[in-house]
C-alpha positions, 0 to 999 in steps of 0.5 A, spaced: 935 787 197 941 786 191 948 787 193 950 793 189 957 790 188 953 784 184 948 788 180 952 790 174 954 782 173 947 780 174 944 785 169 949 783 164 947 776 165 940 777 165 941 779 157 944 772 156 940 766 152 940 759 155 946 756 152 951 761 154 948 762 161 948 755 162 955 754 160 957 760 164 954 757 170 956 750 170 964 753 169 963 757 175 960 751 179 966 747 177 971 752 179 968 753 186 968 745 187 976 745 185 978 752 188 974 754 194 972 761 194 976 763 188 973 770 187 969 774 192 962 773 192 962 767 188 957 764 191 952 770 190 954 770 183 952 763 182 946 763 186 944 769 181 946 766 175 942 759 177 936 763 178 936 767 172 938 760 168 931 757 171 927 764 170 930 763 162 928 756 162 921 758 164 920 764 160 923 760 154 917 755 154 912 760 155 914 763 148 912 757 144 906 758 140 900 754 142 899 748 138 893 747 134 889 740 135 890 735 130 883 732 127 882 725 128 883 720 122 878 716 119 
């Protein structure tokens, strides 16, 4: 069950595209490395962003159109 405090953040992040989502996730991860627990629920936010990042990465590869086989050269 999602945390009701984190739900608005996750819904906002769900609309982001790959490069922006990756930058936000990386910045939040770097922040937690240097300052332990700077924001309440930062670990949960980081896990949610990482999950969205992986789901977005998978979805992006599914959206590519199938390629046609190339005919053999004679």
